[in-house]
gemmi code that builds the backbone of each chain (N, CA, C; Angstrom):
import gemmi

chains = {
    "A": [
        ("MET", (-3.667, -19.055, -6.651), (-4.750, -18.426, -5.897), (-5.217, -17.133, -6.569)),
        ("THR", (-5.396, -17.221, -7.872), (-5.910, -16.030, -8.532), (-7.381, -16.222, -8.791)),
        ("ASP", (-8.122, -15.198, -8.547), (-9.551, -15.269, -8.773), (-9.990, -13.993, -9.452)),
        ("LYS", (-9.780, -13.987, -10.743), (-10.091, -12.777, -11.499), (-11.571, -12.461, -11.416)),
        ("LYS", (-12.370, -13.515, -11.359), (-13.815, -13.287, -11.345), (-14.247, -12.494, -10.131)),
        ("ALA", (-13.592, -12.790, -9.010), (-13.983, -12.133, -7.763), (-13.912, -10.616, -7.889)),
        ("LYS", (-12.972, -10.153, -8.712), (-12.807, -8.706, -8.851), (-14.043, -8.051, -9.448)),
        ("ASN", (-14.786, -8.830, -10.200), (-15.970, -8.259, -10.828), (-17.225, -8.465, -9.999)),
        ("LEU", (-17.076, -9.172, -8.925), (-18.240, -9.512, -8.126), (-18.401, -8.574, -6.933)),
        ("VAL", (-18.206, -7.315, -7.163), (-18.396, -6.362, -6.074), (-19.885, -6.193, -5.844)),
        ("SER", (-20.355, -6.776, -4.772), (-21.791, -6.787, -4.555), (-22.247, -5.591, -3.730)),
        ("HIS", (-21.285, -4.860, -3.209), (-21.634, -3.724, -2.372), (-22.447, -2.705, -3.149)),
        ("SER", (-23.489, -2.167, -2.529), (-24.397, -1.283, -3.243), (-23.681, -0.020, -3.720)),
        ("SER", (-22.721, 0.444, -2.944), (-22.034, 1.676, -3.317), (-21.042, 1.449, -4.451)),
        ("ALA", (-20.820, 0.195, -4.760), (-19.832, -0.112, -5.788), (-20.327, 0.276, -7.175)),
        ("HIS", (-21.633, 0.374, -7.307), (-22.180, 0.713, -8.614), (-21.719, 2.096, -9.046)),
        ("ALA", (-21.852, 3.054, -8.135), (-21.417, 4.417, -8.420), (-19.923, 4.436, -8.689)),
        ("ALA", (-19.200, 3.619, -7.950), (-17.747, 3.579, -8.083), (-17.361, 3.159, -9.498)),
        ("LYS", (-18.119, 2.237, -10.034), (-17.800, 1.689, -11.339), (-17.795, 2.762, -12.422)),
        ("GLN", (-18.726, 3.704, -12.295), (-18.880, 4.699, -13.355), (-17.644, 5.572, -13.531)),
        ("VAL", (-16.986, 5.908, -12.439), (-15.814, 6.778, -12.575), (-14.517, 5.994, -12.477)),
        ("LYS", (-14.641, 4.688, -12.291), (-13.453, 3.880, -12.066), (-12.355, 4.064, -13.114)),
        ("PRO", (-12.710, 4.125, -14.402), (-11.642, 4.267, -15.402), (-10.746, 5.476, -15.138)),
        ("ASP", (-11.338, 6.558, -14.664), (-10.551, 7.750, -14.378), (-9.471, 7.527, -13.344)),
        ("TRP", (-9.868, 7.071, -12.196), (-8.891, 7.080, -11.101), (-8.331, 5.715, -10.760)),
        ("ALA", (-8.993, 4.631, -11.169), (-8.468, 3.302, -10.839), (-7.076, 3.149, -11.442)),
        ("ASN", (-6.958, 3.714, -12.618), (-5.671, 3.698, -13.303), (-4.633, 4.530, -12.532)),
        ("GLY", (-5.103, 5.601, -11.927), (-4.204, 6.461, -11.153), (-3.637, 5.741, -9.945)),
        ("LEU", (-4.468, 4.939, -9.330), (-4.046, 4.184, -8.151), (-2.923, 3.220, -8.517)),
        ("ARG", (-3.146, 2.580, -9.636), (-2.157, 1.654, -10.161), (-0.861, 2.389, -10.517)),
        ("GLN", (-1.039, 3.588, -11.092), (0.125, 4.402, -11.467), (0.947, 4.814, -10.264)),
        ("LEU", (0.247, 5.185, -9.187), (0.942, 5.575, -7.959), (1.885, 4.450, -7.539)),
        ("TYR", (1.341, 3.251, -7.580), (2.091, 2.072, -7.159), (3.224, 1.767, -8.142)),
        ("ASP", (2.863, 1.723, -9.422), (3.857, 1.352, -10.444), (4.995, 2.367, -10.549)),
        ("ASN", (4.660, 3.647, -10.315), (5.709, 4.668, -10.357), (6.783, 4.399, -9.312)),
        ("VAL", (6.352, 4.002, -8.132), (7.324, 3.728, -7.069), (8.118, 2.458, -7.398)),
        ("VAL", (7.414, 1.446, -7.902), (8.104, 0.207, -8.278), (9.198, 0.490, -9.311)),
        ("ALA", (8.920, 1.442, -10.196), (9.857, 1.737, -11.282), (11.017, 2.630, -10.857)),
        ("GLU", (10.917, 3.231, -9.671), (12.013, 4.099, -9.210), (13.298, 3.300, -9.051)),
        ("PRO", (14.446, 3.937, -9.332), (15.705, 3.257, -9.035), (15.805, 3.028, -7.521)),
        ("LEU", (16.341, 1.886, -7.161), (16.393, 1.520, -5.746), (17.559, 2.238, -5.049)),
        ("PRO", (17.245, 2.961, -3.956), (18.353, 3.573, -3.210), (19.346, 2.511, -2.747)),
        ("ASP", (20.624, 2.870, -2.737), (21.674, 1.913, -2.358), (21.489, 1.352, -0.952)),
        ("ALA", (20.834, 2.138, -0.112), (20.668, 1.729, 1.290), (20.106, 0.314, 1.423)),
        ("PHE", (19.276, -0.061, 0.471), (18.633, -1.371, 0.597), (19.600, -2.520, 0.303)),
        ("ALA", (20.351, -2.355, -0.767), (21.332, -3.387, -1.097), (22.384, -3.470, 0.017)),
        ("ASP", (22.767, -2.296, 0.543), (23.755, -2.255, 1.629), (23.239, -3.017, 2.844)),
        ("LEU", (21.983, -2.779, 3.163), (21.400, -3.441, 4.330), (21.425, -4.960, 4.162)),
        ("LEU", (21.008, -5.418, 2.978), (20.972, -6.870, 2.755), (22.367, -7.487, 2.767)),
        ("SER", (23.341, -6.770, 2.208), (24.712, -7.303, 2.241), (25.207, -7.416, 3.671)),
        ("LYS", (24.860, -6.402, 4.458), (25.275, -6.406, 5.855), (24.653, -7.602, 6.579)),
        ("LEU", (23.374, -7.799, 6.356), (22.678, -8.921, 6.992), (23.276, -10.244, 6.527)),
        ("ASP", (23.558, -10.316, 5.241), (24.074, -11.536, 4.652), (25.437, -11.900, 5.232)),
        ("SER", (26.280, -10.908, 5.457), (27.632, -11.199, 5.952), (27.617, -11.576, 7.425)),
        ("LYS", (26.536, -11.202, 8.121), (26.430, -11.545, 9.543), (26.017, -12.990, 9.753)),
        ("THR", (25.273, -13.538, 8.823), (24.737, -14.886, 9.004), (25.818, -15.948, 8.942)),
    ],
    "B": [
        ("MET", (20.910, -20.260, 12.689), (21.009, -19.469, 11.455), (21.279, -20.387, 10.261)),
        ("PRO", (20.612, -20.101, 9.162), (20.825, -20.932, 7.983), (22.213, -20.689, 7.393)),
        ("ASP", (22.698, -21.672, 6.735), (23.985, -21.548, 6.057), (23.810, -20.618, 4.856)),
        ("PRO", (24.507, -19.482, 4.855), (24.297, -18.506, 3.785), (24.666, -19.026, 2.404)),
        ("SER", (25.452, -20.096, 2.370), (25.839, -20.608, 1.061), (24.846, -21.635, 0.541)),
        ("SER", (23.856, -21.984, 1.370), (22.885, -22.977, 0.921), (21.978, -22.372, -0.145)),
        ("PRO", (21.461, -23.233, -1.021), (20.618, -22.716, -2.105), (19.404, -21.968, -1.565)),
        ("ASN", (18.835, -22.442, -0.463), (17.663, -21.780, 0.089), (17.954, -20.367, 0.559)),
        ("ALA", (19.082, -20.224, 1.273), (19.448, -18.899, 1.778), (19.702, -17.938, 0.630)),
        ("ALA", (20.365, -18.441, -0.392), (20.658, -17.590, -1.544), (19.381, -17.181, -2.262)),
        ("SER", (18.462, -18.116, -2.414), (17.248, -17.764, -3.135), (16.349, -16.890, -2.270)),
        ("PHE", (16.455, -17.053, -0.954), (15.697, -16.164, -0.073), (16.151, -14.719, -0.270)),
        ("LYS", (17.467, -14.556, -0.261), (17.996, -13.191, -0.430), (17.615, -12.617, -1.791)),
        ("ARG", (17.683, -13.463, -2.805), (17.358, -12.990, -4.143), (15.879, -12.585, -4.228)),
        ("GLU", (15.025, -13.432, -3.657), (13.596, -13.117, -3.713), (13.254, -11.890, -2.884)),
        ("LEU", (13.911, -11.776, -1.741), (13.665, -10.630, -0.870), (14.083, -9.340, -1.585)),
        ("THR", (15.237, -9.401, -2.225), (15.709, -8.241, -2.984), (14.708, -7.878, -4.077)),
        ("GLY", (14.155, -8.912, -4.685), (13.217, -8.689, -5.791), (11.931, -7.990, -5.390)),
        ("VAL", (11.506, -8.153, -4.136), (10.235, -7.533, -3.750), (10.402, -6.147, -3.127)),
        ("ILE", (11.646, -5.698, -2.974), (11.858, -4.380, -2.338), (11.100, -3.253, -3.052)),
        ("PRO", (11.142, -3.205, -4.398), (10.362, -2.138, -5.054), (8.877, -2.188, -4.706)),
        ("HIS", (8.338, -3.383, -4.560), (6.927, -3.517, -4.209), (6.666, -3.112, -2.760)),
        ("LEU", (7.593, -3.461, -1.896), (7.462, -3.041, -0.497), (7.475, -1.520, -0.406)),
        ("ARG", (8.340, -0.892, -1.198), (8.417, 0.578, -1.188), (7.103, 1.179, -1.689)),
        ("ALA", (6.531, 0.566, -2.706), (5.284, 1.099, -3.269), (4.128, 0.946, -2.284)),
        ("PHE", (4.051, -0.183, -1.649), (2.989, -0.430, -0.666), (3.159, 0.525, 0.524)),
        ("ALA", (4.391, 0.649, 1.002), (4.669, 1.508, 2.151), (4.367, 2.972, 1.822)),
        ("ARG", (4.725, 3.393, 0.606), (4.477, 4.775, 0.207), (2.975, 5.046, 0.177)),
        ("GLY", (2.235, 4.079, -0.312), (0.783, 4.235, -0.357), (0.174, 4.295, 1.030)),
        ("LEU", (0.725, 3.521, 1.939), (0.192, 3.493, 3.295), (0.502, 4.774, 4.047)),
        ("CYS", (1.764, 5.214, 4.004), (2.125, 6.304, 4.905), (2.462, 7.613, 4.210)),
        ("GLY", (2.396, 7.642, 2.874), (2.470, 8.934, 2.194), (3.860, 9.484, 1.949)),
        ("ARG", (4.685, 9.500, 2.971), (6.000, 10.136, 2.789), (7.058, 9.138, 2.395)),
        ("ALA", (7.867, 9.516, 1.410), (8.855, 8.599, 0.860), (9.898, 8.191, 1.906)),
        ("ASP", (10.363, 9.143, 2.707), (11.423, 8.810, 3.675), (10.905, 7.862, 4.756)),
        ("LEU", (9.713, 8.143, 5.255), (9.148, 7.266, 6.277), (8.826, 5.895, 5.698)),
        ("ALA", (8.371, 5.895, 4.458), (8.040, 4.630, 3.804), (9.296, 3.765, 3.675)),
        ("ASP", (10.406, 4.394, 3.299), (11.642, 3.630, 3.148), (12.169, 3.126, 4.494)),
        ("ASP", (11.982, 3.930, 5.555), (12.326, 3.445, 6.896), (11.533, 2.179, 7.215)),
        ("LEU", (10.263, 2.233, 6.837), (9.376, 1.106, 7.106), (9.826, -0.134, 6.323)),
        ("VAL", (10.285, 0.076, 5.104), (10.766, -1.037, 4.291), (12.035, -1.631, 4.910)),
        ("GLN", (12.923, -0.779, 5.389), (14.145, -1.280, 6.036), (13.805, -2.121, 7.258)),
        ("GLU", (12.859, -1.608, 8.028), (12.402, -2.349, 9.203), (11.826, -3.709, 8.789)),
        ("THR", (11.078, -3.684, 7.705), (10.471, -4.919, 7.184), (11.543, -5.914, 6.746)),
        ("LEU", (12.581, -5.405, 6.081), (13.648, -6.300, 5.610), (14.375, -6.949, 6.795)),
        ("LEU", (14.619, -6.151, 7.830), (15.275, -6.704, 9.020), (14.436, -7.813, 9.635)),
        ("LYS", (13.126, -7.541, 9.738), (12.235, -8.531, 10.348), (12.118, -9.775, 9.478)),
        ("ALA", (12.025, -9.560, 8.179), (11.911, -10.691, 7.259), (13.171, -11.547, 7.330)),
        ("TRP", (14.320, -10.876, 7.399), (15.589, -11.604, 7.452), (15.644, -12.466, 8.708)),
        ("ALA", (15.252, -11.864, 9.800), (15.289, -12.589, 11.077), (14.322, -13.767, 11.087)),
        ("ALA", (13.268, -13.660, 10.308), (12.226, -14.699, 10.312), (12.338, -15.619, 9.104)),
        ("GLN", (13.454, -15.581, 8.397), (13.515, -16.260, 7.101), (13.261, -17.760, 7.156)),
        ("GLU", (13.484, -18.350, 8.313), (13.215, -19.790, 8.381), (11.725, -20.107, 8.387)),
        ("ARG", (10.927, -19.077, 8.635), (9.480, -19.284, 8.604), (8.909, -19.088, 7.198)),
        ("PHE", (9.728, -18.632, 6.279), (9.248, -18.481, 4.900), (9.262, -19.835, 4.206)),
        ("GLU", (8.133, -20.169, 3.611), (8.060, -21.440, 2.884), (8.433, -21.204, 1.430)),
        ("PRO", (9.556, -21.805, 1.008), (9.966, -21.633, -0.393), (8.832, -22.049, -1.337)),
        ("GLY", (8.675, -21.291, -2.380), (7.616, -21.608, -3.339), (6.360, -20.785, -3.116)),
        ("THR", (6.215, -20.204, -1.923), (5.060, -19.334, -1.691), (5.443, -17.899, -2.060)),
        ("SER", (4.459, -17.029, -2.012), (4.680, -15.652, -2.486), (5.490, -14.818, -1.491)),
        ("MET", (6.694, -14.430, -1.929), (7.536, -13.569, -1.095), (6.874, -12.206, -0.917)),
        ("ARG", (6.203, -11.749, -1.954), (5.574, -10.434, -1.876), (4.476, -10.438, -0.798)),
        ("ALA", (3.626, -11.464, -0.828), (2.551, -11.549, 0.169), (3.131, -11.707, 1.571)),
        ("TRP", (4.165, -12.533, 1.694), (4.765, -12.798, 3.006), (5.359, -11.522, 3.608)),
        ("THR", (6.084, -10.780, 2.793), (6.713, -9.566, 3.313), (5.692, -8.441, 3.517)),
        ("PHE", (4.602, -8.461, 2.732), (3.567, -7.433, 2.929), (2.920, -7.578, 4.308)),
        ("VAL", (2.773, -8.825, 4.752), (2.208, -9.052, 6.090), (3.126, -8.414, 7.132)),
        ("ILE", (4.425, -8.628, 6.965), (5.394, -8.086, 7.913), (5.366, -6.555, 7.876)),
        ("LEU", (5.329, -6.005, 6.666), (5.319, -4.546, 6.525), (4.066, -3.939, 7.149)),
        ("ARG", (2.942, -4.577, 6.875), (1.667, -4.076, 7.390), (1.655, -4.077, 8.915)),
        ("ASN", (2.143, -5.162, 9.497), (2.178, -5.235, 10.968), (3.111, -4.178, 11.550)),
        ("ALA", (4.257, -3.989, 10.885), (5.201, -2.972, 11.356), (4.571, -1.582, 11.252)),
        ("TYR", (3.840, -1.367, 10.174), (3.174, -0.076, 9.977), (2.149, 0.190, 11.076)),
        ("LEU", (1.335, -0.810, 11.348), (0.301, -0.635, 12.368), (0.916, -0.395, 13.740)),
        ("THR", (1.993, -1.107, 14.036), (2.675, -0.909, 15.314), (3.238, 0.510, 15.408)),
        ("ASP", (3.886, 0.945, 14.317), (4.465, 2.292, 14.318), (3.394, 3.378, 14.388)),
        ("MET", (2.277, 3.135, 13.728), (1.174, 4.092, 13.769), (0.672, 4.240, 15.199)),
        ("ARG", (0.595, 3.133, 15.890), (0.112, 3.171, 17.275), (1.060, 3.980, 18.140)),
        ("ARG", (2.333, 3.910, 17.781), (3.311, 4.701, 18.535), (3.376, 6.128, 18.007)),
        ("ASN", (2.478, 6.400, 17.069), (2.367, 7.765, 16.565), (3.612, 8.225, 15.817)),
        ("ARG", (4.298, 7.300, 15.202), (5.504, 7.686, 14.490), (5.202, 8.338, 13.152)),
        ("PHE", (4.051, 7.960, 12.580), (3.748, 8.495, 11.264), (2.795, 9.656, 11.336)),
        ("ARG", (3.088, 10.653, 10.564), (2.129, 11.711, 10.293), (1.732, 11.510, 8.855)),
        ("ALA", (0.503, 11.899, 8.566), (0.073, 11.711, 7.189), (0.504, 12.882, 6.317)),
        ("ASP", (1.743, 13.314, 6.506), (2.269, 14.384, 5.663), (2.432, 13.846, 4.263)),
        ("TYR", (2.190, 14.694, 3.322), (2.376, 14.259, 1.960), (3.651, 14.867, 1.402)),
        ("ASP", (4.402, 14.061, 0.748), (5.658, 14.522, 0.164), (5.386, 15.293, -1.123)),
        ("GLU", (5.573, 16.594, -1.064), (5.220, 17.441, -2.207), (6.196, 17.298, -3.369)),
        ("THR", (7.293, 16.612, -3.159), (8.246, 16.467, -4.255), (7.814, 15.393, -5.248)),
        ("VAL", (6.806, 14.635, -4.853), (6.312, 13.608, -5.772), (5.788, 14.257, -7.047)),
        ("ALA", (6.079, 13.657, -8.153), (5.714, 14.224, -9.450), (4.244, 14.588, -9.511)),
        ("GLU", (4.002, 15.786, -9.985), (2.630, 16.275, -10.102), (2.083, 15.906, -11.469)),
        ("ARG", (1.838, 14.657, -11.654), (1.357, 14.225, -12.957), (-0.139, 14.427, -13.060)),
        ("ILE", (-0.552, 14.883, -14.197), (-1.985, 15.067, -14.400), (-2.646, 13.707, -14.576)),
        ("LEU", (-3.629, 13.462, -13.769), (-4.290, 12.175, -13.811), (-5.516, 12.264, -14.718)),
        ("THR", (-6.360, 13.217, -14.443), (-7.586, 13.348, -15.205), (-8.132, 14.750, -14.962)),
        ("ALA", (-8.846, 15.265, -15.909), (-9.389, 16.608, -15.747), (-10.878, 16.610, -16.038)),
        ("PRO", (-11.671, 16.240, -15.052), (-13.118, 16.188, -15.279), (-13.667, 17.584, -15.541)),
        ("PRO", (-14.675, 17.680, -16.407), (-15.237, 18.992, -16.708), (-15.873, 19.595, -15.471)),
        ("GLY", (-15.831, 20.900, -15.383), (-16.492, 21.585, -14.280), (-15.713, 21.571, -12.990)),
        ("GLN", (-14.480, 21.121, -13.051), (-13.678, 21.127, -11.831), (-12.718, 22.299, -11.871)),
        ("GLU", (-12.248, 22.650, -10.712), (-11.359, 23.814, -10.666), (-10.024, 23.551, -11.336)),
        ("GLY", (-9.637, 22.320, -11.453), (-8.362, 22.047, -12.100), (-8.208, 20.567, -12.295)),
        ("PRO", (-7.165, 20.167, -12.989), (-6.957, 18.742, -13.214), (-6.614, 18.023, -11.908)),
        ("ILE", (-6.952, 16.766, -11.867), (-6.615, 15.956, -10.699), (-5.226, 15.376, -10.918)),
        ("HIS", (-4.353, 15.586, -9.973), (-3.011, 15.050, -10.078), (-2.900, 13.754, -9.296)),
        ("LEU", (-1.886, 13.001, -9.628), (-1.647, 11.767, -8.873), (-1.477, 12.072, -7.396)),
        ("SER", (-0.867, 13.213, -7.096), (-0.661, 13.535, -5.683), (-1.991, 13.836, -4.985)),
        ("ASP", (-2.953, 14.416, -5.719), (-4.283, 14.632, -5.135), (-4.907, 13.283, -4.777)),
        ("MET", (-4.708, 12.369, -5.695), (-5.204, 11.021, -5.523), (-4.607, 10.376, -4.266)),
        ("HIS", (-3.306, 10.583, -4.126), (-2.633, 9.983, -2.985), (-3.115, 10.613, -1.683)),
        ("ARG", (-3.307, 11.931, -1.717), (-3.806, 12.595, -0.510), (-5.198, 12.086, -0.161)),
        ("ALA", (-6.024, 11.881, -1.193), (-7.366, 11.361, -0.947), (-7.282, 9.975, -0.310)),
        ("LEU", (-6.350, 9.193, -0.819), (-6.141, 7.845, -0.282), (-5.781, 7.908, 1.203)),
        ("LEU", (-4.987, 8.902, 1.549), (-4.528, 9.031, 2.934), (-5.640, 9.461, 3.888)),
        ("THR", (-6.734, 9.993, 3.320), (-7.844, 10.355, 4.213), (-8.724, 9.144, 4.536)),
        ("LEU", (-8.530, 8.070, 3.812), (-9.345, 6.876, 4.071), (-8.907, 6.231, 5.380)),
        ("PRO", (-9.854, 5.580, 6.052), (-9.464, 4.776, 7.221), (-8.377, 3.771, 6.827)),
        ("ALA", (-7.448, 3.534, 7.726), (-6.282, 2.706, 7.409), (-6.661, 1.347, 6.817)),
        ("GLU", (-7.690, 0.739, 7.359), (-8.028, -0.616, 6.903), (-8.585, -0.605, 5.479)),
        ("ARG", (-9.297, 0.484, 5.124), (-9.812, 0.565, 3.748), (-8.702, 0.949, 2.799)),
        ("ARG", (-7.819, 1.803, 3.278), (-6.696, 2.232, 2.439), (-5.833, 1.033, 2.070)),
        ("GLU", (-5.503, 0.224, 3.051), (-4.636, -0.911, 2.751), (-5.337, -1.917, 1.849)),
        ("ALA", (-6.644, -2.107, 2.055), (-7.384, -3.050, 1.207), (-7.377, -2.576, -0.247)),
        ("LEU", (-7.623, -1.273, -0.432), (-7.642, -0.738, -1.788), (-6.249, -0.772, -2.419)),
        ("LEU", (-5.236, -0.502, -1.620), (-3.866, -0.559, -2.138), (-3.516, -1.967, -2.604)),
        ("LEU", (-3.863, -2.944, -1.792), (-3.511, -4.321, -2.124), (-4.209, -4.777, -3.397)),
        ("VAL", (-5.512, -4.499, -3.481), (-6.304, -5.001, -4.612), (-6.213, -4.064, -5.820)),
        ("GLY", (-6.381, -2.772, -5.576), (-6.486, -1.823, -6.674), (-5.144, -1.343, -7.212)),
        ("ALA", (-4.116, -1.382, -6.380), (-2.796, -0.925, -6.830), (-1.825, -2.094, -6.957)),
        ("GLY", (-1.814, -2.956, -5.954), (-0.856, -4.059, -5.954), (-1.286, -5.253, -6.791)),
        ("GLY", (-2.558, -5.274, -7.187), (-3.041, -6.336, -8.046), (-3.256, -7.685, -7.373)),
        ("PHE", (-3.361, -7.678, -6.042), (-3.662, -8.932, -5.352), (-5.132, -9.281, -5.548)),
        ("SER", (-5.438, -10.573, -5.507), (-6.840, -10.993, -5.529), (-7.440, -10.686, -4.158)),
        ("TYR", (-8.758, -10.689, -4.081), (-9.408, -10.472, -2.787), (-8.950, -11.524, -1.779)),
        ("GLU", (-8.785, -12.744, -2.269), (-8.385, -13.843, -1.379), (-6.989, -13.604, -0.810)),
        ("GLU", (-6.080, -13.179, -1.686), (-4.713, -12.914, -1.226), (-4.690, -11.739, -0.251)),
        ("ALA", (-5.452, -10.705, -0.571), (-5.511, -9.536, 0.305), (-6.074, -9.918, 1.670)),
        ("ALA", (-7.071, -10.791, 1.662), (-7.674, -11.232, 2.925), (-6.643, -11.974, 3.766)),
        ("GLU", (-5.835, -12.764, 3.104), (-4.807, -13.508, 3.829), (-3.754, -12.562, 4.415)),
        ("ILE", (-3.369, -11.573, 3.633), (-2.372, -10.610, 4.100), (-2.898, -9.845, 5.311)),
        ("CYS", (-4.166, -9.464, 5.266), (-4.740, -8.672, 6.352), (-5.298, -9.537, 7.477)),
        ("GLY", (-5.309, -10.830, 7.296), (-5.816, -11.714, 8.327), (-7.302, -11.528, 8.584)),
        ("CYS", (-8.072, -11.332, 7.538), (-9.511, -11.193, 7.718), (-10.253, -11.964, 6.631)),
        ("ALA", (-11.578, -11.932, 6.702), (-12.391, -12.690, 5.751), (-12.396, -12.016, 4.379)),
        ("VAL", (-12.589, -12.815, 3.343), (-12.633, -12.293, 1.983), (-13.752, -11.252, 1.847)),
        ("GLY", (-14.899, -11.552, 2.457), (-16.027, -10.624, 2.397), (-15.686, -9.272, 3.002)),
        ("THR", (-14.883, -9.310, 4.054), (-14.465, -8.068, 4.720), (-13.616, -7.225, 3.782)),
        ("ILE", (-12.700, -7.890, 3.088), (-11.848, -7.170, 2.133), (-12.696, -6.569, 1.013)),
        ("LYS", (-13.626, -7.361, 0.496), (-14.485, -6.862, -0.580), (-15.249, -5.626, -0.127)),
        ("SER", (-15.753, -5.697, 1.080), (-16.509, -4.573, 1.599), (-15.619, -3.341, 1.788)),
        ("ARG", (-14.405, -3.555, 2.298), (-13.495, -2.422, 2.507), (-13.095, -1.777, 1.190)),
        ("VAL", (-12.810, -2.631, 0.199), (-12.430, -2.104, -1.120), (-13.601, -1.331, -1.727)),
        ("GLY", (-14.805, -1.896, -1.614), (-15.993, -1.238, -2.159), (-16.226, 0.118, -1.523)),
        ("ARG", (-16.069, 0.174, -0.201), (-16.275, 1.447, 0.495), (-15.196, 2.455, 0.137)),
        ("ALA", (-13.975, 1.963, 0.050), (-12.870, 2.860, -0.293), (-13.082, 3.450, -1.692)),
        ("ARG", (-13.480, 2.596, -2.622), (-13.713, 3.067, -3.986), (-14.842, 4.084, -4.018)),
        ("ALA", (-15.901, 3.778, -3.274), (-17.054, 4.678, -3.264), (-16.664, 6.041, -2.701)),
        ("THR", (-15.838, 6.038, -1.651), (-15.417, 7.305, -1.047), (-14.579, 8.121, -2.022)),
        ("LEU", (-13.619, 7.468, -2.654), (-12.772, 8.184, -3.608), (-13.593, 8.687, -4.798)),
        ("SER", (-14.504, 7.838, -5.278), (-15.356, 8.261, -6.388), (-16.179, 9.473, -6.004)),
        ("GLY", (-16.695, 9.444, -4.787), (-17.490, 10.572, -4.304), (-16.667, 11.846, -4.276)),
        ("MET", (-15.428, 11.722, -3.799), (-14.551, 12.888, -3.738), (-14.281, 13.451, -5.133)),
        ("ILE", (-14.090, 12.533, -6.082), (-13.781, 12.972, -7.441), (-15.017, 13.592, -8.095)),
        ("GLU", (-16.170, 12.948, -7.885), (-17.403, 13.453, -8.489), (-17.771, 14.836, -7.973)),
        ("THR", (-17.580, 15.040, -6.701), (-18.002, 16.311, -6.108), (-16.874, 17.332, -6.094)),
        ("GLY", (-15.732, 16.947, -6.621), (-14.614, 17.882, -6.653), (-14.039, 18.166, -5.283)),
        ("SER", (-14.261, 17.253, -4.346), (-13.786, 17.502, -2.985), (-12.520, 16.730, -2.644)),
        ("LEU", (-11.759, 16.394, -3.664), (-10.457, 15.777, -3.408), (-9.610, 16.754, -2.609)),
        ("PRO", (-8.935, 16.274, -1.600), (-8.062, 17.182, -0.851), (-6.939, 17.663, -1.751)),
        ("ARG", (-6.744, 18.968, -1.793), (-5.713, 19.512, -2.668), (-4.455, 19.815, -1.886)),
        ("ARG", (-3.468, 20.209, -2.595), (-2.156, 20.447, -2.009), (-2.183, 21.283, -0.723)),
        ("SER", (-1.457, 20.845, 0.254), (-1.207, 21.612, 1.471), (-2.472, 22.036, 2.216)),
        ("THR", (-3.543, 21.346, 1.978), (-4.744, 21.749, 2.691), (-5.196, 20.701, 3.696)),
        ("SER", (-4.867, 19.478, 3.431), (-5.586, 18.443, 4.169), (-4.708, 17.504, 4.980)),
        ("ASP", (-3.437, 17.804, 5.086), (-2.582, 16.861, 5.789), (-3.052, 16.632, 7.221)),
        ("ALA", (-3.440, 17.720, 7.872), (-3.910, 17.584, 9.245), (-5.204, 16.784, 9.279)),
        ("VAL", (-6.071, 17.084, 8.325), (-7.343, 16.363, 8.246), (-7.096, 14.878, 8.041)),
        ("ALA", (-6.201, 14.590, 7.114), (-5.902, 13.196, 6.812), (-5.370, 12.493, 8.057)),
        ("HIS", (-4.506, 13.181, 8.757), (-3.897, 12.570, 9.926), (-4.952, 12.250, 10.981)),
        ("VAL", (-5.839, 13.201, 11.210), (-6.896, 12.993, 12.201), (-7.758, 11.798, 11.803)),
        ("ALA", (-8.104, 11.749, 10.517), (-8.949, 10.658, 10.038), (-8.272, 9.315, 10.257)),
        ("ILE", (-6.991, 9.284, 9.968), (-6.256, 8.030, 10.114), (-6.189, 7.627, 11.583)),
        ("MET", (-5.882, 8.591, 12.425), (-5.734, 8.262, 13.831), (-7.060, 7.821, 14.449)),
        ("GLN", (-8.146, 8.417, 13.971), (-9.455, 8.046, 14.510), (-9.799, 6.590, 14.225)),
        ("GLU", (-9.359, 6.132, 13.079), (-9.717, 4.767, 12.695), (-8.745, 3.738, 13.247)),
        ("LEU", (-7.650, 4.213, 13.737), (-6.577, 3.297, 14.103), (-6.984, 2.331, 15.204)),
        ("ASP", (-7.735, 2.838, 16.158), (-8.143, 1.969, 17.259), (-8.967, 0.804, 16.750)),
        ("GLN", (-9.827, 1.107, 15.779), (-10.648, 0.030, 15.218), (-9.775, -1.030, 14.573)),
        ("VAL", (-8.758, -0.574, 13.852), (-7.886, -1.525, 13.169), (-7.141, -2.380, 14.187)),
        ("SER", (-6.640, -1.717, 15.203), (-5.822, -2.466, 16.155), (-6.667, -3.453, 16.954)),
        ("GLN", (-7.978, -3.163, 17.018), (-8.841, -4.111, 17.725), (-9.230, -5.280, 16.840)),
        ("GLY", (-9.288, -5.012, 15.541), (-9.758, -6.078, 14.658), (-8.568, -6.697, 13.992)),
    ],
}
model = gemmi.Model(1)
for chain_id, residues in chains.items():
    chain = gemmi.Chain(chain_id)
    for i, (resn, *xyz) in enumerate(residues, 1):
        res = gemmi.Residue()
        res.name, res.seqid = resn, gemmi.SeqId(i, " ")
        for name, pos in zip(("N", "CA", "C"), xyz):
            atom = gemmi.Atom()
            atom.name, atom.element = name, gemmi.Element(name[0])
            atom.pos, atom.b_iso = gemmi.Position(*pos), 0.0
            res.add_atom(atom)
        chain.add_residue(res)
    model.add_chain(chain)
structure = gemmi.Structure()
structure.add_model(model)
structure.setup_entities()
């Protein structure tokens, strides 16, 4: 269900202005997300899943 | 309860573990603060675990758990559990320094700007612009039409672009209250739609 084309089909009138500065901050948005993904995972999460797993 | 030693149960746990970093990233983008975001992820994991028999193997674990996280977030927001406080310990990385601005734009400025967006536009932009979902996938996660997602993403982008162009990005320690008010104002609309 990937539709790469759809990403370029922003028909909204305000999207035109958005496009001009997009390189600046669109990358930042992605960075915000990727930075968190790259963080080491706190132990609390593995602990929680082990606890759930042992209960089942 | 499924047999934990069955291949399905084992792969469910493995896949669920694999999407935790993504759940944390989505949650952080939605609610701003790392501690609250992680609480939200824990809540999501509990709910996902309890509902694991409804997960269809072979489908996207990330999309499935994002639906759960989003619903938990909206419920918690309605109970006013979240404030749009921004965690100042987040790395102040320089994002871009447009000419004629008072200073460089940091990732945290970006995040604060994101938090001023109405919740429904913020989540749409996070899913498509940060999480890399297609419009179709984002529409499925949010339970709305593809056109609606496109429109929300377009508006969100236009708002952020406007803030950057005019230098009106909310800066450190100035806009948390503003962001919170903006979010709360839009919340009723989200909960109705």
